[in-house]
Backbone as CSV, one residue per row, in Angstrom:
resi,resn,N_x,N_y,N_z,CA_x,CA_y,CA_z,C_x,C_y,C_z
1,MET,75.878,105.116,65.768,75.168,104.147,66.606,76.134,103.426,67.535
2,ARG,77.324,103.073,66.997,78.313,102.384,67.825,78.708,103.257,69.009
3,ARG,78.806,104.566,68.765,79.180,105.467,69.849,78.110,105.486,70.937
4,VAL,76.825,105.389,70.533,75.736,105.347,71.518,75.847,104.102,72.375
5,PHE,76.100,102.936,71.711,76.245,101.684,72.470,77.427,101.758,73.432
6,GLN,78.536,102.339,72.961,79.703,102.476,73.820,79.401,103.357,75.031
7,TRP,78.647,104.439,74.797,78.289,105.334,75.901,77.384,104.629,76.910
8,CYS,76.422,103.845,76.399,75.509,103.113,77.291,76.263,102.068,78.095
9,ALA,77.216,101.382,77.454,77.992,100.371,78.158,78.834,101.000,79.252
10,ALA,79.414,102.183,78.932,80.226,102.866,79.940,79.373,103.322,81.107
11,LEU,78.158,103.805,80.815,77.266,104.237,81.878,76.849,103.063,82.765
12,ALA,76.536,101.914,82.137,76.153,100.729,82.911,77.290,100.270,83.799
13,ALA,78.507,100.319,83.289,79.672,99.915,84.084,79.862,100.843,85.272
14,LEU,79.636,102.147,85.032,79.772,103.115,86.126,78.734,102.860,87.214
15,ILE,77.490,102.568,86.792,76.426,102.299,87.768,76.763,101.071,88.591
16,LEU,77.250,100.001,87.937,77.627,98.790,88.666,78.786,99.059,89.612
17,ALA,79.722,99.870,89.161,80.886,100.171,90.006,80.471,100.922,91.266
18,LEU,79.447,101.760,91.152,78.966,102.496,92.319,78.016,101.675,93.166
19,TYR,77.186,100.831,92.538,76.126,100.104,93.245,76.669,98.916,94.020
20,LEU,77.568,98.146,93.401,78.026,96.921,94.058,78.788,97.199,95.345
21,PRO,79.712,98.162,95.391,80.353,98.446,96.679,79.365,98.905,97.741
22,TRP,78.319,99.658,97.314,77.319,100.090,98.289,76.587,98.892,98.862
23,GLN,76.210,97.941,97.977,75.543,96.736,98.455,76.466,95.930,99.355
24,ASN,77.726,95.760,98.943,78.676,95.018,99.764,78.911,95.710,101.086
25,GLY,78.923,97.065,101.051,79.111,97.816,102.292,77.968,97.600,103.247
26,ARG,76.728,97.551,102.700,75.580,97.303,103.569,75.691,95.947,104.220
27,ALA,76.036,94.922,103.429,76.166,93.579,103.996,77.291,93.526,105.012
28,GLN,78.391,94.208,104.713,79.519,94.199,105.626,79.162,94.895,106.930
29,ASP,78.404,95.999,106.839,78.000,96.708,108.043,77.231,95.790,108.986
30,VAL,76.333,94.984,108.408,75.532,94.101,109.229,76.368,92.935,109.734
31,ASP,77.129,92.307,108.845,77.866,91.098,109.211,79.012,91.382,110.159
32,GLU,79.525,92.613,110.181,80.697,92.860,111.006,80.360,92.927,112.484
33,LEU,79.080,92.969,112.853,78.692,92.881,114.254,78.069,91.507,114.472
34,ARG,78.886,90.615,114.974,78.451,89.234,115.173,79.200,88.669,116.374
35,GLY,78.514,87.902,117.180,79.190,87.226,118.272,78.371,87.219,119.550
36,ARG,78.943,86.568,120.549,78.345,86.489,121.883,79.130,87.410,122.817
37,TYR,78.414,88.276,123.515,79.037,89.284,124.372,78.558,89.100,125.811
38,ALA,79.485,88.986,126.741,79.136,89.082,128.154,78.885,90.553,128.472
39,PHE,77.819,90.830,129.215,77.501,92.227,129.499,77.180,92.426,130.975
40,THR,77.396,93.650,131.419,76.888,94.134,132.701,76.096,95.398,132.437
41,LEU,75.009,95.569,133.159,74.092,96.686,132.943,73.748,97.305,134.285
42,THR,73.779,98.627,134.352,73.278,99.354,135.516,72.145,100.257,135.059
43,GLU,71.161,100.464,135.934,70.003,101.258,135.549,69.455,102.045,136.725
44,LYS,68.725,103.087,136.382,67.965,103.894,137.336,66.607,104.157,136.696
45,CYS,65.527,103.841,137.427,64.199,103.919,136.832,63.230,104.673,137.731
46,VAL,62.241,105.289,137.090,61.060,105.820,137.759,59.878,105.011,137.240
47,HIS,59.184,104.316,138.140,58.167,103.335,137.772,56.849,103.720,138.430
48,GLN,55.803,103.921,137.619,54.525,104.346,138.177,53.962,103.279,139.117
49,LEU,53.052,103.688,140.006,52.490,102.772,140.997,51.133,102.206,140.597
50,SER,50.326,102.953,139.832,48.995,102.471,139.446,49.085,101.467,138.306
51,PHE,47.987,100.769,138.070,47.876,99.822,136.967,46.887,100.350,135.930
52,ASN,47.206,100.111,134.662,46.269,100.331,133.553,45.814,101.775,133.405
53,VAL,46.649,102.721,133.821,46.409,104.144,133.558,47.727,104.751,133.092
54,PRO,47.685,105.866,132.357,48.951,106.490,131.928,49.802,106.889,133.126
55,GLY,51.097,106.642,133.017,52.002,107.028,134.085,52.698,108.342,133.833
56,PHE,52.971,108.650,132.536,53.732,109.835,132.177,53.120,110.448,130.921
57,ASN,53.273,111.775,130.778,52.796,112.408,129.559,53.939,112.537,128.549
58,SER,53.669,113.206,127.447,54.662,113.309,126.372,55.878,114.131,126.770
59,ASN,55.770,114.914,127.840,56.902,115.691,128.353,57.638,114.969,129.472
60,PHE,57.308,113.667,129.657,57.953,112.819,130.663,57.630,113.267,132.087
61,GLN,56.518,113.968,132.244,56.063,114.346,133.571,55.171,113.251,134.143
62,LEU,55.301,112.995,135.434,54.494,111.991,136.099,53.048,112.449,136.187
63,VAL,52.108,111.639,135.678,50.685,111.979,135.729,49.884,110.946,136.509
64,ASP,50.504,109.875,136.945,49.831,108.875,137.767,49.475,109.505,139.113
65,PRO,48.196,109.581,139.474,47.824,110.224,140.739,48.357,109.482,141.960
66,ALA,48.685,108.198,141.815,49.223,107.430,142.942,50.716,107.657,143.132
67,GLY,51.369,108.262,142.141,52.793,108.530,142.267,53.643,107.490,141.570
68,ALA,54.897,107.426,141.981,55.852,106.532,141.334,56.907,106.090,142.336
69,GLU,57.610,105.039,141.974,58.703,104.481,142.765,59.999,104.651,141.981
70,THR,61.073,105.024,142.649,62.378,105.044,141.998,63.186,103.859,142.495
71,TYR,64.020,103.322,141.608,64.873,102.201,142.011,66.105,102.146,141.123
72,SER,67.109,101.492,141.651,68.356,101.248,140.917,68.490,99.755,140.693
73,GLY,69.218,99.373,139.648,69.350,97.964,139.353,70.650,97.616,138.668
74,ALA,70.943,96.332,138.677,72.102,95.791,137.972,71.695,94.477,137.318
75,SER,72.228,94.228,136.129,71.937,92.991,135.399,73.212,92.491,134.746
76,ASP,73.214,91.199,134.432,74.291,90.644,133.615,73.737,89.500,132.782
77,GLY,74.548,88.998,131.870,74.114,87.923,131.000,74.924,87.892,129.727
78,ILE,74.368,87.269,128.696,75.010,87.132,127.392,74.127,87.783,126.333
79,MET,74.677,88.767,125.606,73.963,89.381,124.486,74.549,88.846,123.191
80,ILE,73.662,88.472,122.272,74.076,87.823,121.029,73.658,88.682,119.845
81,PHE,74.609,88.960,118.943,74.344,89.610,117.670,74.588,88.575,116.580
82,ASP,73.580,88.306,115.744,73.682,87.193,114.792,74.293,87.574,113.454
83,GLY,74.702,88.833,113.270,75.282,89.247,111.996,74.253,89.577,110.934
84,ASN,72.968,89.434,111.256,71.912,89.677,110.270,70.722,90.393,110.909
85,ARG,71.043,91.405,111.743,70.049,92.281,112.375,69.252,91.628,113.490
86,GLY,69.657,90.484,113.968,68.981,89.855,115.090,69.798,89.990,116.368
87,ALA,69.143,90.351,117.476,69.819,90.478,118.767,68.993,89.757,119.831
88,SER,69.670,89.216,120.834,68.969,88.516,121.903,69.829,88.526,123.159
89,ILE,69.189,88.223,124.290,69.886,88.075,125.563,69.549,86.712,126.136
90,GLU,70.583,86.004,126.578,70.438,84.725,127.255,71.088,84.813,128.630
91,GLN,70.641,83.947,129.527,71.232,83.842,130.865,71.208,85.183,131.609
92,GLY,70.187,85.994,131.346,70.089,87.286,132.018,69.704,87.137,133.484
93,ARG,70.266,87.991,134.322,69.922,88.071,135.738,69.781,89.544,136.107
94,ALA,68.708,89.882,136.824,68.462,91.283,137.181,68.126,91.400,138.654
95,THR,68.695,92.404,139.304,68.383,92.725,140.692,68.106,94.212,140.790
96,ASN,67.022,94.567,141.493,66.668,95.976,141.693,66.607,96.294,143.183
97,ILE,67.131,97.465,143.533,67.098,97.946,144.910,66.138,99.132,144.963
98,MET,65.099,99.017,145.761,64.113,100.088,145.864,64.669,101.233,146.704
99,ASN,64.345,102.458,146.314,64.778,103.652,147.040,63.576,104.227,147.785
100,ALA,63.230,103.604,148.919,61.999,103.981,149.616,62.016,105.441,150.037
101,GLN,63.179,105.969,150.404,63.238,107.359,150.853,62.985,108.326,149.704
102,ASN,63.061,107.859,148.478,62.840,108.721,147.326,61.449,108.548,146.728
103,ARG,60.566,107.852,147.408,59.220,107.655,146.881,58.565,109.025,146.634
104,LEU,57.962,109.169,145.461,57.427,110.474,145.092,56.105,110.780,145.788
105,VAL,55.375,109.763,146.176,54.168,109.932,146.973,54.257,108.940,148.118
106,GLN,54.170,109.391,149.355,54.363,108.517,150.501,53.148,108.545,151.420
107,PRO,52.844,107.450,152.129,53.258,106.117,151.689,52.137,105.503,150.871
108,ILE,52.438,104.823,149.807,51.435,104.135,149.002,51.454,102.640,149.303
109,ILE,52.624,102.063,149.245,52.759,100.642,149.556,53.908,100.484,150.535
110,THR,53.914,99.383,151.241,54.990,99.121,152.185,56.288,98.922,151.425
111,PRO,57.341,99.648,151.724,58.601,99.487,150.994,59.185,98.089,151.184
112,VAL,59.841,97.580,150.168,60.551,96.310,150.256,62.031,96.608,150.064
113,PRO,62.924,95.925,150.794,64.327,96.312,150.760,65.072,95.850,149.524
114,LEU,64.616,94.782,148.873,65.367,94.223,147.755,64.416,93.893,146.624
115,GLY,64.686,94.450,145.440,63.833,94.176,144.297,62.406,94.594,144.576
116,PHE,61.465,93.879,144.011,60.052,94.107,144.280,59.542,93.082,145.288
117,GLY,60.437,92.559,146.111,60.057,91.495,147.017,59.964,90.161,146.321
118,LEU,60.653,90.014,145.192,60.564,88.791,144.386,61.835,87.954,144.457
119,GLY,62.769,88.307,145.337,63.994,87.529,145.448,65.199,88.343,145.045
120,PRO,66.409,87.817,145.284,67.624,88.590,145.054,67.976,88.800,143.586
121,ALA,67.563,87.911,142.686,67.888,88.065,141.267,66.818,87.373,140.443
122,LEU,66.409,88.014,139.351,65.373,87.469,138.485,65.987,87.042,137.156
123,PRO,65.761,85.802,136.722,66.246,85.389,135.402,65.386,85.997,134.298
124,PHE,66.024,86.395,133.201,65.257,86.958,132.089,65.954,86.664,130.769
125,THR,65.189,86.723,129.705,65.691,86.600,128.334,65.096,87.726,127.505
126,CYS,65.751,88.058,126.380,65.279,89.137,125.509,65.421,88.731,124.054
127,THR,64.565,89.261,123.221,64.685,89.122,121.774,64.474,90.488,121.138
128,GLY,65.102,90.696,119.975,64.941,91.973,119.295,65.781,92.046,118.042
129,THR,66.132,93.250,117.675,66.884,93.499,116.451,67.996,94.495,116.743
130,TYR,68.855,94.701,115.748,69.792,95.813,115.805,69.918,96.414,114.416
131,THR,70.184,97.708,114.374,70.409,98.390,113.110,71.702,99.182,113.204
132,LEU,72.374,99.316,112.078,73.592,100.102,111.975,73.370,101.207,110.956
133,ASN,73.747,102.416,111.333,73.573,103.553,110.435,74.676,104.563,110.700
134,ALA,75.590,104.680,109.745,76.682,105.655,109.841,77.461,105.512,111.147
135,GLY,77.756,104.277,111.499,78.550,104.025,112.695,77.778,104.006,113.986
136,LYS,76.469,104.208,113.927,75.622,104.169,115.107,74.888,102.834,115.170
137,ILE,74.741,102.302,116.376,74.012,101.057,116.566,72.809,101.313,117.458
138,THR,71.668,100.740,117.087,70.442,100.831,117.863,69.937,99.420,118.119
139,VAL,69.600,99.119,119.388,69.205,97.764,119.766,67.926,97.821,120.607
140,PRO,66.749,97.739,119.980,65.507,97.619,120.758,65.270,96.161,121.142
141,LEU,64.967,95.922,122.414,64.780,94.564,122.920,63.496,94.469,123.716
142,THR,62.806,93.347,123.585,61.675,93.002,124.437,62.115,91.881,125.358
143,CYS,61.971,92.094,126.670,62.526,91.169,127.651,61.413,90.554,128.494
144,ASN,61.584,89.267,128.829,60.605,88.532,129.612,61.278,87.875,130.795
145,ALA,60.662,88.039,131.963,61.128,87.386,133.187,60.038,86.450,133.682
146,THR,60.439,85.248,134.091,59.506,84.273,134.651,59.724,84.189,136.154
147,LEU,58.636,84.321,136.927,58.723,84.354,138.377,58.228,83.047,138.976
148,SER,58.822,82.692,140.090,58.390,81.516,140.826,57.287,81.887,141.801
149,LEU,56.287,81.041,141.882,55.205,81.225,142.851,55.505,80.430,144.114
150,PRO,55.091,80.905,145.303,54.389,82.170,145.538,55.358,83.347,145.608
151,ASN,54.845,84.564,145.360,55.605,85.791,145.558,54.642,86.884,145.998
152,VAL,55.159,88.051,146.324,54.328,89.094,146.934,53.235,89.600,146.001
153,PHE,53.408,89.465,144.685,52.401,89.919,143.735,51.546,88.776,143.194
154,ASN,51.906,87.520,143.540,51.275,86.347,142.937,51.377,86.421,141.419
155,SER,52.519,86.908,140.935,52.748,87.108,139.507,53.571,85.962,138.933
156,THR,53.260,85.593,137.689,54.025,84.543,137.011,55.155,85.112,136.152
157,GLY,55.162,86.423,135.951,56.237,87.008,135.156,55.875,88.395,134.672
158,PHE,56.825,89.021,133.994,56.545,90.333,133.427,57.356,90.532,132.155
159,GLN,56.894,91.471,131.357,57.550,91.818,130.093,57.889,93.296,130.117
160,SER,59.102,93.636,129.685,59.544,95.027,129.653,60.347,95.265,128.385
161,MET,60.808,96.495,128.202,61.539,96.855,126.990,62.797,97.619,127.328
162,PHE,63.844,97.374,126.535,65.071,98.151,126.567,65.205,98.850,125.218
163,SER,65.794,100.041,125.213,66.072,100.754,123.969,67.514,101.240,124.036
164,LEU,68.441,100.422,123.532,69.870,100.676,123.675,70.450,101.263,122.398
165,GLU,71.452,102.135,122.564,72.105,102.726,121.402,73.541,103.094,121.756
166,GLY,74.347,103.278,120.713,75.732,103.648,120.928,76.463,103.776,119.608
167,SER,77.767,103.997,119.684,78.616,104.103,118.497,79.381,102.802,118.317
168,LEU,79.505,102.376,117.069,80.187,101.124,116.766,81.681,101.386,116.635
169,PRO,82.512,100.827,117.531,83.950,101.097,117.478,84.649,100.227,116.439
170,GLN,85.890,100.591,116.103,86.664,99.762,115.193,86.949,98.400,115.814
171,ASN,87.211,98.382,117.103,87.423,97.125,117.808,86.073,96.572,118.235
172,ARG,85.579,95.564,117.524,84.256,95.014,117.801,84.234,94.163,119.065
173,GLY,85.368,93.989,119.714,85.413,93.155,120.904,84.861,93.821,122.138
174,HIS,84.663,95.138,122.096,84.227,95.874,123.283,83.203,96.916,122.862
175,LEU,81.971,96.835,123.392,80.906,97.766,123.041,80.403,98.482,124.286
176,LEU,79.967,99.715,124.095,79.317,100.494,125.144,77.970,100.976,124.601
177,LEU,76.895,100.646,125.308,75.561,101.043,124.891,74.860,101.763,126.041
178,THR,73.927,102.642,125.695,73.150,103.348,126.713,71.675,103.327,126.344
179,ASP,70.848,103.393,127.361,69.426,103.699,127.217,69.278,105.067,127.852
180,ILE,69.135,106.103,127.047,69.287,107.471,127.530,68.039,107.978,128.234
181,GLY,66.986,107.151,128.292,65.783,107.553,129.016,64.883,108.489,128.246
182,ASN,64.917,108.413,126.912,64.103,109.327,126.111,62.845,108.663,125.564
183,THR,62.435,107.536,126.172,61.184,106.893,125.815,60.461,106.463,127.088
184,VAL,59.134,106.529,127.059,58.320,105.945,128.121,58.111,104.485,127.754
185,GLN,58.557,103.590,128.605,58.592,102.167,128.265,57.495,101.405,129.003
186,PRO,56.744,100.557,128.280,55.665,99.796,128.912,56.199,98.592,129.686
187,VAL,55.485,98.234,130.734,55.749,97.026,131.506,54.427,96.280,131.651
188,THR,54.418,94.987,131.343,53.229,94.149,131.492,53.512,93.084,132.546
189,ILE,52.636,92.974,133.531,52.788,91.989,134.603,51.718,90.919,134.421
190,PHE,52.138,89.655,134.446,51.229,88.535,134.190,50.908,87.793,135.482
191,PHE,49.701,87.185,135.500,49.230,86.445,136.660,48.751,85.067,136.229
192,PRO,48.584,84.128,137.183,48.162,82.771,136.813,46.815,82.782,136.092
193,GLY,46.698,81.930,135.086,45.452,81.816,134.338,45.724,81.387,132.918
194,ASN,44.675,81.001,132.204,44.806,80.574,130.815,43.612,81.098,130.017
195,PRO,43.800,82.175,129.228,45.060,82.916,129.049,45.410,83.723,130.288
196,PRO,46.698,84.014,130.476,47.094,84.701,131.711,46.573,86.137,131.749
197,PRO,45.880,86.535,132.818,45.497,87.945,132.955,46.732,88.805,133.184
198,SER,46.608,90.088,132.909,47.770,90.969,133.020,47.335,92.379,133.370
199,VAL,48.273,93.166,133.884,48.086,94.593,134.112,49.245,95.324,133.450
200,HIS,49.049,96.625,133.202,50.042,97.396,132.457,50.499,98.604,133.271
201,GLN,51.788,98.880,133.191,52.383,100.048,133.820,53.368,100.695,132.852
202,GLN,53.910,101.852,133.263,54.928,102.538,132.479,56.101,102.913,133.380
203,ARG,57.263,103.031,132.762,58.443,103.476,133.488,59.365,104.223,132.535
204,ILE,60.255,105.029,133.113,61.313,105.707,132.367,62.630,105.312,133.023
205,CYS,63.577,104.823,132.216,64.839,104.308,132.752,66.024,104.883,131.996
206,THR,67.123,105.058,132.701,68.420,105.279,132.071,69.281,104.070,132.372
207,ARG,70.052,103.623,131.368,70.842,102.418,131.525,72.210,102.605,130.868
208,SER,73.194,101.941,131.435,74.537,101.890,130.857,74.942,100.425,130.756
209,VAL,75.395,100.020,129.557,75.702,98.615,129.302,77.123,98.499,128.752
210,THR,77.918,97.649,129.375,79.269,97.349,128.910,79.294,95.907,128.408
211,LEU,79.802,95.706,127.186,79.814,94.384,126.573,81.217,94.007,126.126
212,VAL,81.598,92.767,126.378,82.891,92.221,125.961,82.631,90.935,125.187
213,ARG,83.156,90.857,123.964,82.916,89.669,123.150,83.669,88.481,123.686
214,ILE,82.958,87.367,123.873,83.572,86.148,124.384,83.598,85.038,123.339
215,SER,82.886,85.248,122.222,82.871,84.256,121.149,82.498,84.953,119.856
216,PRO,83.129,84.604,118.719,82.807,85.272,117.453,81.482,84.806,116.840
217,GLU,80.916,83.728,117.345,79.665,83.199,116.777,78.630,83.009,117.877
């Protein structure tokens, strides 16, 4: 009987020896990405022109009969990782340049030279999460921009999504993330009212994001 107890005790010790480092490793994986990062982002998007109809099919082919607009953009701001799977963006600024000569169906709307005719830079914030898995980081974000009235759309703001991913380097001070364009991303545009009315569109974007840590917390 004593031998049975000794065997059980040894087995329990082995299980604890294997389990506790795994648990500590999980916590360390999450906690080791923490801080405030200054970032710059460049993007290229194809954005449907119609409202409230599908823009793209599952093969990423354009199905909007009105066509789509292509544009390039740049953003900057502060991205925050809280060490516990929370991610956010503060002080975001975004500018988009329309590529009128690349319009897929011409002409649908009068081209605007800068952004969507909403000004040189739009402030935005984002909230979301991050996950770490075998050295890979995934950061899905929901972003909101508030617009000043009046503007060409009479819009009060819009909501969009980013889907960023990359490899976690040993030096946590410098990160590189991409949105590889493998998802059709929804865009919601809001208008004055209570509750605010809205319309829905879709877009496909590729993005490259460079981040430099400016604070550990």
